[in-house]
N, C-alpha and C positions, 0 to 999 in steps of 0.2 A: 729420492724415492726410486728413480730408475736403477741406481746402483744397488740399493737394498734388494730390489726385486731380482736383479741379475744374480746377486750373491745367493739368494734363496733358490733360484732355479738351478744354479751350478751345484749347490749343496745337495739338492734332491736328485740330480743327475748321477751322482756317484753313490752306488749302493752303500748302505750303512756298514761301517767296519772295514770296507775294502781299502780305503785310503790309508788307514792307520796300521794295516797288517804288515808284518815284517819287522825286522829289527831296525831301529832308527839309525844306529851306527855300529861300528865294529866292537866298541867297548860293551855296548848293550848286548850284542850277539854273544860275545864270549862269556859275559856274566850270566846270561840266560842259559847258555849251553852248560856252563859249569854247575849252575844250580839244578838244571834239569837232569843231567846225567849223574851228578854227584849226590843228589837227594831223591831222585826218582820223580821229579816234578814235570809231568807231561806238559802241562800248560806253558811252562817256561820254554820248552823246546818248540812246540807248535806255534808259539807266538811269532816264529820266523816264517810262517806261511799265511798267505792270504787265502780267501775262499776259493780262488781259481788256480792257485799254485799247486804244483806236484813235487814230491820229494822221493828220491830213491832211498829205500831202507833195506839194508842187508846185514843180518847178524847170524852168519853161519855157525852152527853148533850151539847156538843159544835159543833160537826160535825158528820154526819151520818156514813161516811166511817171509817172503822177500819180494821186492818189486817196486813199482812206482805207485805212490798213493797220494790221494788228496788229504786235506787237513783232518777230516773226521776219521778216515781210515787210518791215517798215521797215528792219531790219538789212541785209537783202539789197539793198534799193533804195539805201540810203546807201553800202554798199560799192561798188555799181556806180557811183554818182555820184562817189565819191572816186577810183575807178580812172580816170575820164575827166577829172577836174579835180584838180589838185594843190593842196589847201588850204595857204595860206601865212599866214593871219591872220584874226582875228575881233575886231571892235571894236564894242562896244555904243554906239550913238549916241543912243538915246532909249529910255525905259522909263516905263510908267505902269501903276498899279494901277487896275483897274476893279472896285471893291468890290461894286457892285450885281450884277455877273455872276460874281464870284469869280474874276476873271482878272487876269493880269499880262501886258502886251503889250510886246514888245521889238522895237526896230528896230536893226539892226546892219549894218555894212559887212563883208562877207566877201571876203577877198582870196584869189583862186585864180590858178593858172597853168594856162593851157589853150592848147594849140597853140603853146607857146613865148612866149605873151604873158601878162603879168600884168594881171588884170582885177579891179575891185572891184564886187561884186554886192550890192545891197541885199537883206537878209533881213528877213522879218517873222515873228516867233515869238509864239505865244500859249500861255501856261501856264494851267491850270485848277486851282483849289484843290479838293482831293478828300480827305476823311478825314485832315486834318492833314498833307497832303503836296501837292506841286505836280506835276501830270501834264502832259506835253507834249501839247498839243491840236492845234497845227498849225505847220508851217514852210513858208513860201513865199518864193520869190525873185522879184525883179522880172524881167520878160522883157527 
């Protein structure tokens, strides 16, 4: 009885959804990022953010707004980005783990259609290890 009550109190102490936010492992992160940027699925990308996490988003030449955003703002910005660029593919070209910083850095080729032309845009993505999950720290495109 005491154990059940303790588990209930602990479950209520963590706000709903916060414990499960972020990518569970690197395979899930890469899969979500590939689906998100390859098909324009905003939810797959922002799944890497908890309610209190912040992400740096910079897409020079593609969208005016850039900066550090919370989950809801990031969703809005990505939806705006995908409405002006039609995502057509995502291919990871390089990745490396930086253990000293608890980071995983990804370089990828992002294929988009813009103004009737297909363009490959280099993306630079940084994930941060946080509480046994991977959080999206930044996404930047080359100008």
